[in-house]
All heavy atoms as TSV, in Angstrom:
chain	resi	resn	atom	element	x	y	z
A	1	MET	N	N	21.099	-99.096	124.396
A	1	MET	CA	C	21.065	-98.803	122.982
A	1	MET	C	C	19.911	-97.820	122.696
A	1	MET	O	O	18.895	-97.876	123.364
A	1	MET	CB	C	20.918	-100.040	122.171
A	1	MET	CG	C	22.107	-100.991	122.239
A	1	MET	SD	S	22.187	-101.809	120.674
A	1	MET	CE	C	23.926	-101.703	120.406
A	2	GLY	N	N	20.056	-97.074	121.634
A	2	GLY	CA	C	19.062	-96.084	121.247
A	2	GLY	C	C	17.928	-96.730	120.440
A	2	GLY	O	O	17.993	-97.871	120.014
A	3	HIS	N	N	16.865	-95.995	120.292
A	3	HIS	CA	C	15.667	-96.463	119.561
A	3	HIS	C	C	15.872	-96.166	118.080
A	3	HIS	O	O	16.276	-95.109	117.678
A	3	HIS	CB	C	14.458	-95.717	120.122
A	3	HIS	CG	C	13.198	-95.977	119.367
A	3	HIS	ND1	N	12.950	-97.116	118.682
A	3	HIS	CD2	C	12.069	-95.220	119.262
A	3	HIS	CE1	C	11.718	-97.062	118.143
A	3	HIS	NE2	N	11.195	-95.907	118.462
A	4	LEU	N	N	15.586	-97.173	117.234
A	4	LEU	CA	C	15.706	-97.007	115.789
A	4	LEU	C	C	14.331	-96.760	115.173
A	4	LEU	O	O	13.359	-97.473	115.503
A	4	LEU	CB	C	16.308	-98.247	115.141
A	4	LEU	CG	C	17.741	-98.601	115.534
A	4	LEU	CD1	C	18.136	-99.920	114.899
A	4	LEU	CD2	C	18.693	-97.517	115.128
A	5	ASP	N	N	14.255	-95.772	114.312
A	5	ASP	CA	C	12.993	-95.575	113.578
A	5	ASP	C	C	13.034	-96.365	112.288
A	5	ASP	O	O	13.858	-96.094	111.380
A	5	ASP	CB	C	12.806	-94.079	113.232
A	5	ASP	CG	C	12.411	-93.268	114.470
A	5	ASP	OD1	O	11.719	-93.855	115.338
A	5	ASP	OD2	O	12.805	-92.090	114.542
A	6	ILE	N	N	12.224	-97.393	112.192
A	6	ILE	CA	C	12.222	-98.231	110.996
A	6	ILE	C	C	10.958	-97.853	110.189
A	6	ILE	O	O	9.857	-97.858	110.696
A	6	ILE	CB	C	12.122	-99.738	111.420
A	6	ILE	CG1	C	13.375	-100.072	112.225
A	6	ILE	CG2	C	12.004	-100.603	110.168
A	6	ILE	CD1	C	13.357	-101.489	112.780
A	7	PRO	N	N	11.199	-97.492	108.922
A	7	PRO	CA	C	10.050	-97.059	108.083
A	7	PRO	C	C	9.103	-98.203	107.783
A	7	PRO	O	O	9.490	-99.388	107.784
A	7	PRO	CB	C	10.716	-96.541	106.818
A	7	PRO	CG	C	12.020	-97.253	106.753
A	7	PRO	CD	C	12.440	-97.481	108.186
A	8	ASP	N	N	7.831	-97.856	107.562
A	8	ASP	CA	C	6.822	-98.865	107.151
A	8	ASP	C	C	7.103	-99.266	105.745
A	8	ASP	O	O	7.078	-98.431	104.809
A	8	ASP	CB	C	5.439	-98.265	107.306
A	8	ASP	CG	C	4.345	-99.239	106.918
A	8	ASP	OD1	O	4.624	-100.437	106.716
A	8	ASP	OD2	O	3.187	-98.833	106.806
A	9	LEU	N	N	7.385	-100.533	105.523
A	9	LEU	CA	C	7.686	-101.033	104.192
A	9	LEU	C	C	6.487	-101.673	103.489
A	9	LEU	O	O	6.642	-102.346	102.498
A	9	LEU	CB	C	8.861	-102.018	104.246
A	9	LEU	CG	C	10.128	-101.490	104.847
A	9	LEU	CD1	C	11.196	-102.551	104.953
A	9	LEU	CD2	C	10.657	-100.332	103.948
A	10	GLY	N	N	5.314	-101.495	104.013
A	10	GLY	CA	C	4.123	-102.035	103.355
A	10	GLY	C	C	3.541	-103.223	104.072
A	10	GLY	O	O	2.374	-103.365	104.192
A	11	GLY	N	N	4.353	-104.112	104.527
A	11	GLY	CA	C	3.938	-105.246	105.284
A	11	GLY	C	C	2.749	-106.031	104.707
A	11	GLY	O	O	2.369	-105.881	103.560
A	12	PRO	N	N	2.152	-106.898	105.523
A	12	PRO	CA	C	1.073	-107.753	105.035
A	12	PRO	C	C	-0.179	-107.017	104.524
A	12	PRO	O	O	-0.794	-107.492	103.620
A	12	PRO	CB	C	0.709	-108.581	106.293
A	12	PRO	CG	C	1.934	-108.504	107.144
A	12	PRO	CD	C	2.562	-107.187	106.874
A	13	ALA	N	N	-0.503	-105.886	105.082
A	13	ALA	CA	C	-1.683	-105.150	104.635
A	13	ALA	C	C	-1.569	-104.819	103.158
A	13	ALA	O	O	-2.546	-104.988	102.386
A	13	ALA	CB	C	-1.897	-103.893	105.450
A	14	ARG	N	N	-0.441	-104.389	102.715
A	14	ARG	CA	C	-0.235	-104.063	101.289
A	14	ARG	C	C	-0.343	-105.312	100.488
A	14	ARG	O	O	-0.938	-105.336	99.410
A	14	ARG	CB	C	1.102	-103.395	101.093
A	14	ARG	CG	C	1.421	-103.215	99.591
A	14	ARG	CD	C	2.662	-102.428	99.362
A	14	ARG	NE	N	2.293	-101.037	99.396
A	14	ARG	CZ	C	3.141	-100.029	99.406
A	14	ARG	NH1	N	4.399	-100.247	99.453
A	14	ARG	NH2	N	2.744	-98.786	99.396
A	15	ASP	N	N	0.210	-106.426	100.920
A	15	ASP	CA	C	0.132	-107.694	100.191
A	15	ASP	C	C	-1.339	-108.097	100.043
A	15	ASP	O	O	-1.765	-108.573	98.987
A	15	ASP	CB	C	0.936	-108.778	100.917
A	15	ASP	CG	C	2.441	-108.594	100.796
A	15	ASP	OD1	O	2.855	-107.824	99.914
A	15	ASP	OD2	O	3.141	-109.176	101.616
A	16	ASP	N	N	-2.129	-107.980	101.127
A	16	ASP	CA	C	-3.537	-108.323	101.044
A	16	ASP	C	C	-4.277	-107.455	100.026
A	16	ASP	O	O	-5.084	-107.999	99.290
A	16	ASP	CB	C	-4.188	-108.162	102.435
A	16	ASP	CG	C	-3.724	-109.196	103.469
A	16	ASP	OD1	O	-3.156	-110.223	103.009
A	16	ASP	OD2	O	-3.936	-109.024	104.662
A	17	ASP	N	N	-3.967	-106.202	99.991
A	17	ASP	CA	C	-4.596	-105.294	99.031
A	17	ASP	C	C	-4.234	-105.735	97.574
A	17	ASP	O	O	-5.063	-105.705	96.701
A	17	ASP	CB	C	-4.188	-103.842	99.211
A	17	ASP	CG	C	-4.733	-103.258	100.535
A	17	ASP	OD1	O	-5.689	-103.857	101.068
A	17	ASP	OD2	O	-4.226	-102.221	100.967
A	18	GLU	N	N	-2.999	-106.069	97.364
A	18	GLU	CA	C	-2.553	-106.492	96.048
A	18	GLU	C	C	-3.194	-107.812	95.641
A	18	GLU	O	O	-3.611	-107.990	94.480
A	18	GLU	CB	C	-1.031	-106.628	95.986
A	18	GLU	CG	C	-0.326	-105.273	96.051
A	18	GLU	CD	C	1.181	-105.381	96.150
A	18	GLU	OE1	O	1.697	-106.493	96.102
A	18	GLU	OE2	O	1.798	-104.334	96.257
A	19	ILE	N	N	-3.358	-108.716	96.579
A	19	ILE	CA	C	-4.037	-110.009	96.310
A	19	ILE	C	C	-5.501	-109.743	95.950
A	19	ILE	O	O	-6.024	-110.316	94.987
A	19	ILE	CB	C	-3.936	-110.968	97.512
A	19	ILE	CG1	C	-2.464	-111.412	97.655
A	19	ILE	CG2	C	-4.836	-112.133	97.365
A	19	ILE	CD1	C	-2.180	-112.148	98.896
A	20	GLU	N	N	-6.148	-108.894	96.703
A	20	GLU	CA	C	-7.559	-108.593	96.416
A	20	GLU	C	C	-7.700	-107.915	95.057
A	20	GLU	O	O	-8.627	-108.219	94.311
A	20	GLU	CB	C	-8.152	-107.701	97.527
A	20	GLU	CG	C	-8.411	-108.410	98.830
A	20	GLU	CD	C	-8.880	-107.510	99.935
A	20	GLU	OE1	O	-9.278	-106.353	99.635
A	20	GLU	OE2	O	-8.861	-107.915	101.093
A	21	GLU	N	N	-6.812	-107.027	94.734
A	21	GLU	CA	C	-6.832	-106.352	93.456
A	21	GLU	C	C	-6.631	-107.337	92.308
A	21	GLU	O	O	-7.300	-107.303	91.284
A	21	GLU	CB	C	-5.808	-105.202	93.352
A	21	GLU	CG	C	-5.765	-104.495	92.060
A	21	GLU	CD	C	-7.045	-103.748	91.714
A	21	GLU	OE1	O	-7.853	-103.480	92.637
A	21	GLU	OE2	O	-7.231	-103.372	90.550
A	22	TYR	N	N	-5.685	-108.261	92.494
A	22	TYR	CA	C	-5.474	-109.308	91.493
A	22	TYR	C	C	-6.701	-110.137	91.308
A	22	TYR	O	O	-7.104	-110.425	90.160
A	22	TYR	CB	C	-4.267	-110.193	91.894
A	22	TYR	CG	C	-4.114	-111.380	91.019
A	22	TYR	CD1	C	-3.558	-111.324	89.765
A	22	TYR	CD2	C	-4.598	-112.618	91.481
A	22	TYR	CE1	C	-3.447	-112.441	88.967
A	22	TYR	CE2	C	-4.497	-113.765	90.663
A	22	TYR	CZ	C	-3.892	-113.675	89.420
A	22	TYR	OH	O	-3.809	-114.752	88.636
A	23	GLN	N	N	-7.318	-110.575	92.406
A	23	GLN	CA	C	-8.499	-111.416	92.328
A	23	GLN	C	C	-9.645	-110.664	91.637
A	23	GLN	O	O	-10.369	-111.231	90.830
A	23	GLN	CB	C	-8.924	-111.896	93.715
A	23	GLN	CG	C	-7.954	-112.895	94.261
A	23	GLN	CD	C	-8.233	-113.200	95.755
A	23	GLN	OE1	O	-8.889	-112.420	96.484
A	23	GLN	NE2	N	-7.766	-114.349	96.243
A	24	ARG	N	N	-9.791	-109.377	91.952
A	24	ARG	CA	C	-10.860	-108.576	91.319
A	24	ARG	C	C	-10.618	-108.469	89.807
A	24	ARG	O	O	-11.515	-108.620	89.012
A	24	ARG	CB	C	-10.936	-107.207	91.986
A	24	ARG	CG	C	-12.064	-106.353	91.547
A	24	ARG	CD	C	-12.030	-104.947	92.188
A	24	ARG	NE	N	-10.964	-104.111	91.659
A	24	ARG	CZ	C	-11.045	-103.513	90.517
A	24	ARG	NH1	N	-12.111	-103.579	89.776
A	24	ARG	NH2	N	-10.029	-102.782	90.091
A	25	THR	N	N	-9.356	-108.172	89.455
A	25	THR	CA	C	-9.028	-108.008	88.025
A	25	THR	C	C	-9.193	-109.332	87.306
A	25	THR	O	O	-9.712	-109.354	86.209
A	25	THR	CB	C	-7.573	-107.525	87.912
A	25	THR	OG1	O	-7.416	-106.315	88.633
A	25	THR	CG2	C	-7.188	-107.293	86.474
A	26	ARG	N	N	-8.806	-110.406	87.914
A	26	ARG	CA	C	-8.958	-111.752	87.301
A	26	ARG	C	C	-10.436	-112.054	87.084
A	26	ARG	O	O	-10.823	-112.563	86.047
A	26	ARG	CB	C	-8.330	-112.788	88.185
A	26	ARG	CG	C	-8.409	-114.182	87.620
A	26	ARG	CD	C	-7.670	-115.179	88.496
A	26	ARG	NE	N	-8.009	-116.508	88.071
A	26	ARG	CZ	C	-7.802	-117.563	88.760
A	26	ARG	NH1	N	-7.223	-117.485	89.939
A	26	ARG	NH2	N	-8.141	-118.737	88.307
A	27	HIS	N	N	-11.277	-111.734	88.061
A	27	HIS	CA	C	-12.719	-111.980	87.963
A	27	HIS	C	C	-13.321	-111.162	86.804
A	27	HIS	O	O	-14.109	-111.685	86.011
A	27	HIS	CB	C	-13.389	-111.620	89.275
A	27	HIS	CG	C	-14.861	-111.816	89.288
A	27	HIS	ND1	N	-15.410	-113.074	89.314
A	27	HIS	CD2	C	-15.916	-110.932	89.257
A	27	HIS	CE1	C	-16.745	-112.952	89.273
A	27	HIS	NE2	N	-17.049	-111.650	89.229
A	28	ILE	N	N	-12.907	-109.927	86.659
A	28	ILE	CA	C	-13.370	-109.078	85.553
A	28	ILE	C	C	-12.960	-109.675	84.199
A	28	ILE	O	O	-13.736	-109.745	83.285
A	28	ILE	CB	C	-12.876	-107.642	85.710
A	28	ILE	CG1	C	-13.530	-106.957	86.930
A	28	ILE	CG2	C	-13.082	-106.846	84.443
A	28	ILE	CD1	C	-12.912	-105.657	87.335
A	29	ALA	N	N	-11.712	-110.128	84.129
A	29	ALA	CA	C	-11.197	-110.729	82.888
A	29	ALA	C	C	-11.967	-112.003	82.543
A	29	ALA	O	O	-12.330	-112.251	81.348
A	29	ALA	CB	C	-9.724	-111.021	83.008
A	30	GLU	N	N	-12.274	-112.824	83.551
A	30	GLU	CA	C	-13.016	-114.054	83.304
A	30	GLU	C	C	-14.458	-113.760	82.853
A	30	GLU	O	O	-14.938	-114.408	81.940
A	30	GLU	CB	C	-13.030	-114.916	84.579
A	30	GLU	CG	C	-11.694	-115.574	84.847
A	30	GLU	CD	C	-11.638	-116.275	86.196
A	30	GLU	OE1	O	-12.604	-116.159	87.008
A	30	GLU	OE2	O	-10.648	-116.983	86.462
A	31	GLU	N	N	-15.070	-112.728	83.444
A	31	GLU	CA	C	-16.415	-112.324	83.019
A	31	GLU	C	C	-16.419	-111.824	81.576
A	31	GLU	O	O	-17.328	-112.146	80.807
A	31	GLU	CB	C	-17.002	-111.312	83.977
A	31	GLU	CG	C	-17.418	-111.854	85.323
A	31	GLU	CD	C	-18.067	-110.768	86.162
A	31	GLU	OE1	O	-17.847	-109.587	85.908
A	31	GLU	OE2	O	-18.736	-111.158	87.148
A	32	ALA	N	N	-15.407	-111.032	81.232
A	32	ALA	CA	C	-15.278	-110.508	79.873
A	32	ALA	C	C	-15.073	-111.648	78.876
A	32	ALA	O	O	-15.699	-111.665	77.809
A	32	ALA	CB	C	-14.153	-109.536	79.778
A	33	GLU	N	N	-14.257	-112.653	79.234
A	33	GLU	CA	C	-14.030	-113.784	78.340
A	33	GLU	C	C	-15.314	-114.589	78.147
A	33	GLU	O	O	-15.661	-114.982	77.076
A	33	GLU	CB	C	-12.910	-114.672	78.896
A	33	GLU	CG	C	-12.620	-115.858	77.985
A	33	GLU	CD	C	-11.560	-116.757	78.570
A	33	GLU	OE1	O	-11.299	-116.749	79.776
A	33	GLU	OE2	O	-10.975	-117.534	77.758
A	34	GLU	N	N	-16.030	-114.795	79.250
A	34	GLU	CA	C	-17.292	-115.547	79.180
A	34	GLU	C	C	-18.303	-114.828	78.288
A	34	GLU	O	O	-18.971	-115.462	77.501
A	34	GLU	CB	C	-17.842	-115.755	80.596
A	34	GLU	CG	C	-19.112	-116.606	80.579
A	34	GLU	CD	C	-19.597	-116.884	82.006
A	34	GLU	OE1	O	-18.803	-116.830	82.969
A	34	GLU	OE2	O	-20.765	-117.221	82.122
A	35	ALA	N	N	-18.404	-113.505	78.444
A	35	ALA	CA	C	-19.304	-112.755	77.613
A	35	ALA	C	C	-18.935	-112.845	76.139
A	35	ALA	O	O	-19.797	-112.970	75.265
A	35	ALA	CB	C	-19.364	-111.297	78.066
A	36	TRP	N	N	-17.622	-112.742	75.863
A	36	TRP	CA	C	-17.150	-112.867	74.491
A	36	TRP	C	C	-17.465	-114.198	73.883
A	36	TRP	O	O	-17.986	-114.312	72.793
A	36	TRP	CB	C	-15.643	-112.578	74.462
A	36	TRP	CG	C	-14.996	-112.736	73.146
A	36	TRP	CD1	C	-15.109	-111.951	72.073
A	36	TRP	CD2	C	-14.110	-113.835	72.776
A	36	TRP	NE1	N	-14.352	-112.440	71.014
A	36	TRP	CE2	C	-13.723	-113.592	71.407
A	36	TRP	CE3	C	-13.616	-114.928	73.415
A	36	TRP	CZ2	C	-12.884	-114.448	70.742
A	36	TRP	CZ3	C	-12.734	-115.747	72.739
A	36	TRP	CH2	C	-12.400	-115.509	71.423
A	37	LEU	N	N	-17.211	-115.270	74.656
A	37	LEU	CA	C	-17.496	-116.627	74.157
A	37	LEU	C	C	-18.979	-116.817	73.953
A	37	LEU	O	O	-19.423	-117.448	72.969
A	37	LEU	CB	C	-16.961	-117.680	75.160
A	37	LEU	CG	C	-15.483	-117.815	75.228
A	37	LEU	CD1	C	-15.064	-118.750	76.354
A	37	LEU	CD2	C	-14.916	-118.331	73.904
A	38	ASN	N	N	-19.813	-116.235	74.837
A	38	ASN	CA	C	-21.262	-116.365	74.650
A	38	ASN	C	C	-21.693	-115.611	73.391
A	38	ASN	O	O	-22.583	-116.107	72.653
A	38	ASN	CB	C	-22.027	-115.786	75.881
A	38	ASN	CG	C	-22.044	-116.794	77.006
A	38	ASN	OD1	O	-22.048	-117.969	76.823
A	38	ASN	ND2	N	-22.073	-116.254	78.199
A	39	ARG	N	N	-21.120	-114.447	73.084
A	39	ARG	CA	C	-21.442	-113.740	71.863
A	39	ARG	C	C	-21.067	-114.554	70.652
A	39	ARG	O	O	-21.848	-114.646	69.684
A	39	ARG	CB	C	-20.773	-112.384	71.843
A	39	ARG	CG	C	-21.490	-111.287	72.630
A	39	ARG	CD	C	-20.980	-109.901	72.277
A	39	ARG	NE	N	-19.526	-109.753	72.399
A	39	ARG	CZ	C	-18.893	-109.448	73.524
A	39	ARG	NH1	N	-19.554	-109.281	74.633
A	39	ARG	NH2	N	-17.587	-109.303	73.527
A	40	LEU	N	N	-19.891	-115.156	70.688
A	40	LEU	CA	C	-19.460	-116.010	69.569
A	40	LEU	C	C	-20.404	-117.177	69.400
A	40	LEU	O	O	-20.798	-117.511	68.282
A	40	LEU	CB	C	-18.038	-116.558	69.826
A	40	LEU	CG	C	-16.899	-115.585	69.651
A	40	LEU	CD1	C	-15.575	-116.299	69.963
A	40	LEU	CD2	C	-16.867	-115.027	68.230
A	41	ALA	N	N	-20.792	-117.780	70.508
A	41	ALA	CA	C	-21.694	-118.928	70.423
A	41	ALA	C	C	-23.050	-118.498	69.879
A	41	ALA	O	O	-23.643	-119.211	69.058
A	41	ALA	CB	C	-21.875	-119.539	71.824
A	42	ASP	N	N	-23.558	-117.358	70.309
A	42	ASP	CA	C	-24.859	-116.843	69.804
A	42	ASP	C	C	-24.768	-116.551	68.312
A	42	ASP	O	O	-25.692	-116.913	67.558
A	42	ASP	CB	C	-25.266	-115.550	70.578
A	42	ASP	CG	C	-25.666	-115.808	72.009
A	42	ASP	OD1	O	-25.933	-116.972	72.332
A	42	ASP	OD2	O	-25.659	-114.857	72.796
A	43	GLU	N	N	-23.665	-115.964	67.863
A	43	GLU	CA	C	-23.489	-115.680	66.427
A	43	GLU	C	C	-23.435	-116.995	65.643
A	43	GLU	O	O	-24.080	-117.134	64.608
A	43	GLU	CB	C	-22.219	-114.883	66.196
A	43	GLU	CG	C	-22.282	-113.457	66.658
A	43	GLU	CD	C	-20.962	-112.721	66.562
A	43	GLU	OE1	O	-20.044	-113.284	65.885
A	43	GLU	OE2	O	-20.795	-111.699	67.202
A	44	ALA	N	N	-22.740	-117.939	66.189
A	44	ALA	CA	C	-22.612	-119.224	65.500
A	44	ALA	C	C	-23.977	-119.953	65.404
A	44	ALA	O	O	-24.323	-120.474	64.341
A	44	ALA	CB	C	-21.627	-120.137	66.248
A	45	GLU	N	N	-24.740	-119.852	66.479
A	45	GLU	CA	C	-26.076	-120.496	66.465
A	45	GLU	C	C	-27.013	-119.810	65.456
A	45	GLU	O	O	-27.795	-120.420	64.783
A	45	GLU	CB	C	-26.677	-120.483	67.866
A	45	GLU	CG	C	-26.032	-121.537	68.794
A	45	GLU	CD	C	-26.582	-121.465	70.198
A	45	GLU	OE1	O	-27.319	-120.485	70.541
A	45	GLU	OE2	O	-26.314	-122.365	70.918
A	46	SER	N	N	-26.908	-118.477	65.404
A	46	SER	CA	C	-27.786	-117.732	64.520
A	46	SER	C	C	-27.449	-118.002	63.040
A	46	SER	O	O	-28.316	-117.981	62.178
A	46	SER	CB	C	-27.759	-116.242	64.785
A	46	SER	OG	O	-26.517	-115.683	64.446
A	47	GLU	N	N	-26.164	-118.289	62.750
A	47	GLU	CA	C	-25.756	-118.607	61.385
A	47	GLU	C	C	-26.166	-119.984	60.987
A	47	GLU	O	O	-26.392	-120.296	59.819
A	47	GLU	CB	C	-24.258	-118.362	61.219
A	47	GLU	CG	C	-23.824	-116.914	61.293
A	47	GLU	CD	C	-22.324	-116.755	61.152
A	47	GLU	OE1	O	-21.641	-117.724	60.812
A	47	GLU	OE2	O	-21.860	-115.645	61.447
A	48	GLY	N	N	-26.234	-120.895	61.987
A	48	GLY	CA	C	-26.569	-122.261	61.688
A	48	GLY	C	C	-25.465	-123.002	60.944
A	48	GLY	O	O	-24.382	-122.457	60.748
A	49	SER	N	N	-25.725	-124.168	60.518
A	49	SER	CA	C	-24.721	-124.923	59.788
A	49	SER	C	C	-24.877	-124.667	58.306
A	49	SER	O	O	-25.945	-124.879	57.725
A	49	SER	CB	C	-24.802	-126.417	60.081
A	49	SER	OG	O	-26.072	-126.878	59.775
A	50	GLU	N	N	-23.839	-124.169	57.681
A	50	GLU	CA	C	-23.908	-123.806	56.259
A	50	GLU	C	C	-23.313	-124.853	55.362
A	50	GLU	O	O	-23.691	-125.019	54.246
A	50	GLU	CB	C	-23.153	-122.466	56.058
A	50	GLU	CG	C	-23.813	-121.340	56.753
A	50	GLU	CD	C	-23.050	-120.028	56.616
A	50	GLU	OE1	O	-22.018	-120.024	55.919
A	50	GLU	OE2	O	-23.534	-119.020	57.136
A	51	GLY	N	N	-22.339	-125.617	55.842
A	51	GLY	CA	C	-21.670	-126.559	54.996
A	51	GLY	C	C	-22.075	-128.023	55.330
A	51	GLY	O	O	-22.592	-128.286	56.444
A	52	VAL	N	N	-21.954	-128.892	54.365
A	52	VAL	CA	C	-22.291	-130.285	54.602
A	52	VAL	C	C	-21.010	-131.075	54.341
A	52	VAL	O	O	-20.806	-131.622	53.258
A	52	VAL	CB	C	-23.452	-130.762	53.721
A	52	VAL	CG1	C	-23.789	-132.207	54.005
A	52	VAL	CG2	C	-24.636	-129.854	53.863
A	53	ASP	N	N	-20.126	-131.100	55.335
A	53	ASP	CA	C	-18.885	-131.890	55.184
A	53	ASP	C	C	-18.536	-132.441	56.585
A	53	ASP	O	O	-19.306	-132.352	57.480
A	53	ASP	CB	C	-17.758	-131.058	54.601
A	53	ASP	CG	C	-17.466	-129.797	55.356
A	53	ASP	OD1	O	-17.856	-129.725	56.567
A	53	ASP	OD2	O	-16.846	-128.882	54.809
A	54	ASP	N	N	-17.332	-132.935	56.751
A	54	ASP	CA	C	-16.878	-133.550	57.978
A	54	ASP	C	C	-16.394	-132.547	59.012
A	54	ASP	O	O	-16.071	-132.934	60.091
A	54	ASP	CB	C	-15.799	-134.608	57.732
A	54	ASP	CG	C	-16.350	-135.798	56.999
A	54	ASP	OD1	O	-17.551	-136.064	57.103
A	54	ASP	OD2	O	-15.531	-136.512	56.349
A	55	SER	N	N	-16.349	-131.289	58.631
A	55	SER	CA	C	-15.879	-130.287	59.622
A	55	SER	C	C	-16.989	-129.980	60.641
A	55	SER	O	O	-18.145	-130.259	60.424
A	55	SER	CB	C	-15.442	-129.037	58.904
A	55	SER	OG	O	-16.539	-128.421	58.232
A	56	VAL	N	N	-16.515	-129.393	61.736
A	56	VAL	CA	C	-17.477	-129.008	62.800
A	56	VAL	C	C	-18.174	-127.747	62.408
A	56	VAL	O	O	-17.547	-126.768	62.026
A	56	VAL	CB	C	-16.734	-128.835	64.121
A	56	VAL	CG1	C	-17.655	-128.393	65.211
A	56	VAL	CG2	C	-16.017	-130.132	64.544
A	57	SER	N	N	-19.503	-127.728	62.534
A	57	SER	CA	C	-20.269	-126.529	62.182
A	57	SER	C	C	-20.125	-125.502	63.293
A	57	SER	O	O	-19.753	-125.806	64.425
A	57	SER	CB	C	-21.731	-126.872	61.964
A	57	SER	OG	O	-22.343	-127.201	63.246
A	58	LEU	N	N	-20.444	-124.269	62.958
A	58	LEU	CA	C	-20.434	-123.204	63.966
A	58	LEU	C	C	-21.402	-123.481	65.074
A	58	LEU	O	O	-21.143	-123.190	66.249
A	58	LEU	CB	C	-20.739	-121.854	63.299
A	58	LEU	CG	C	-19.680	-121.324	62.352
A	58	LEU	CD1	C	-20.148	-120.035	61.726
A	58	LEU	CD2	C	-18.336	-121.081	63.069
A	59	GLU	N	N	-22.549	-124.083	64.723
A	59	GLU	CA	C	-23.530	-124.423	65.722
A	59	GLU	C	C	-22.973	-125.456	66.712
A	59	GLU	O	O	-23.172	-125.347	67.922
A	59	GLU	CB	C	-24.786	-124.985	65.047
A	59	GLU	CG	C	-25.962	-125.167	65.974
A	59	GLU	CD	C	-27.204	-125.587	65.225
A	59	GLU	OE1	O	-27.218	-125.552	63.994
A	59	GLU	OE2	O	-28.180	-125.939	65.899
A	60	GLU	N	N	-22.255	-126.511	66.192
A	60	GLU	CA	C	-21.634	-127.467	67.057
A	60	GLU	C	C	-20.574	-126.868	67.946
A	60	GLU	O	O	-20.451	-127.205	69.115
A	60	GLU	CB	C	-21.059	-128.616	66.230
A	60	GLU	CG	C	-22.092	-129.450	65.534
A	60	GLU	CD	C	-21.526	-130.432	64.514
A	60	GLU	OE1	O	-20.574	-129.996	63.776
A	60	GLU	OE2	O	-22.031	-131.537	64.408
A	61	MET	N	N	-19.777	-125.956	67.385
A	61	MET	CA	C	-18.762	-125.253	68.153
A	61	MET	C	C	-19.375	-124.465	69.286
A	61	MET	O	O	-18.903	-124.482	70.400
A	61	MET	CB	C	-17.914	-124.352	67.272
A	61	MET	CG	C	-16.963	-125.073	66.371
A	61	MET	SD	S	-16.047	-124.019	65.275
A	61	MET	CE	C	-15.255	-122.869	66.391
A	62	ALA	N	N	-20.509	-123.796	68.989
A	62	ALA	CA	C	-21.190	-123.017	70.003
A	62	ALA	C	C	-21.658	-123.920	71.136
A	62	ALA	O	O	-21.509	-123.582	72.322
A	62	ALA	CB	C	-22.373	-122.283	69.425
A	63	ALA	N	N	-22.232	-125.083	70.813
A	63	ALA	CA	C	-22.664	-126.033	71.819
A	63	ALA	C	C	-21.494	-126.494	72.650
A	63	ALA	O	O	-21.597	-126.593	73.890
A	63	ALA	CB	C	-23.385	-127.181	71.167
A	64	LEU	N	N	-20.374	-126.791	72.038
A	64	LEU	CA	C	-19.198	-127.239	72.744
A	64	LEU	C	C	-18.666	-126.149	73.704
A	64	LEU	O	O	-18.261	-126.440	74.818
A	64	LEU	CB	C	-18.085	-127.656	71.781
A	64	LEU	CG	C	-18.340	-128.936	70.987
A	64	LEU	CD1	C	-17.278	-129.109	69.891
A	64	LEU	CD2	C	-18.386	-130.155	71.901
A	65	LEU	N	N	-18.663	-124.915	73.248
A	65	LEU	CA	C	-18.227	-123.808	74.099
A	65	LEU	C	C	-19.117	-123.649	75.315
A	65	LEU	O	O	-18.655	-123.444	76.432
A	65	LEU	CB	C	-18.223	-122.497	73.320
A	65	LEU	CG	C	-17.070	-122.350	72.314
A	65	LEU	CD1	C	-17.312	-121.095	71.467
A	65	LEU	CD2	C	-15.736	-122.268	73.010
A	66	ARG	N	N	-20.445	-123.806	75.092
A	66	ARG	CA	C	-21.348	-123.682	76.234
A	66	ARG	C	C	-21.139	-124.824	77.234
A	66	ARG	O	O	-21.213	-124.592	78.445
A	66	ARG	CB	C	-22.795	-123.645	75.716
A	66	ARG	CG	C	-23.099	-122.312	75.088
A	66	ARG	CD	C	-24.537	-121.905	75.302
A	66	ARG	NE	N	-24.743	-120.507	75.093
A	66	ARG	CZ	C	-25.050	-119.984	73.917
A	66	ARG	NH1	N	-25.230	-120.743	72.904
A	66	ARG	NH2	N	-25.165	-118.675	73.843
A	67	VAL	N	N	-20.938	-126.050	76.777
A	67	VAL	CA	C	-20.682	-127.149	77.627
A	67	VAL	C	C	-19.416	-126.935	78.448
A	67	VAL	O	O	-19.361	-127.198	79.630
A	67	VAL	CB	C	-20.653	-128.475	76.839
A	67	VAL	CG1	C	-20.117	-129.622	77.688
A	67	VAL	CG2	C	-22.014	-128.833	76.266
A	68	ARG	N	N	-18.389	-126.440	77.781
A	68	ARG	CA	C	-17.096	-126.208	78.413
A	68	ARG	C	C	-17.223	-125.183	79.525
A	68	ARG	O	O	-16.536	-125.293	80.553
A	68	ARG	CB	C	-16.113	-125.702	77.336
A	68	ARG	CG	C	-14.750	-125.484	77.893
A	68	ARG	CD	C	-13.746	-125.121	76.803
A	68	ARG	NE	N	-12.512	-124.723	77.350
A	68	ARG	CZ	C	-11.847	-123.667	76.994
A	68	ARG	NH1	N	-12.278	-122.944	76.009
A	68	ARG	NH2	N	-10.714	-123.383	77.558
A	69	GLN	N	N	-18.058	-124.195	79.381
A	69	GLN	CA	C	-18.220	-123.162	80.374
A	69	GLN	C	C	-18.901	-123.675	81.623
A	69	GLN	O	O	-18.696	-123.160	82.718
A	69	GLN	CB	C	-19.005	-121.964	79.845
A	69	GLN	CG	C	-18.256	-121.169	78.815
A	69	GLN	CD	C	-19.077	-120.021	78.278
A	69	GLN	OE1	O	-20.236	-119.879	78.644
A	69	GLN	NE2	N	-18.526	-119.260	77.397
A	70	ASN	N	N	-19.697	-124.669	81.508
A	70	ASN	CA	C	-20.419	-125.203	82.658
A	70	ASN	C	C	-19.661	-126.272	83.307
A	70	ASN	O	O	-18.904	-126.522	83.929
A	70	ASN	CB	C	-21.818	-125.811	82.230
A	70	ASN	CG	C	-22.685	-124.711	81.676
A	70	ASN	OD1	O	-22.640	-123.583	82.075
A	70	ASN	ND2	N	-23.485	-125.065	80.721
């Protein structure tokens, strides 16, 4: 039988590159979300608690967000 030329279809190397790119993109997105949450927490802390009722103050929300991140 004759020799068949089979084209390179990407194989595992391409899959590894796509996995690495996904992980890198996911890491960037997580860092951006963490920075955004930290900014929100900082703003909430700087505003302090303005109301005196049973609702959660911005300061308490900021503390909860920080605890959740750790």
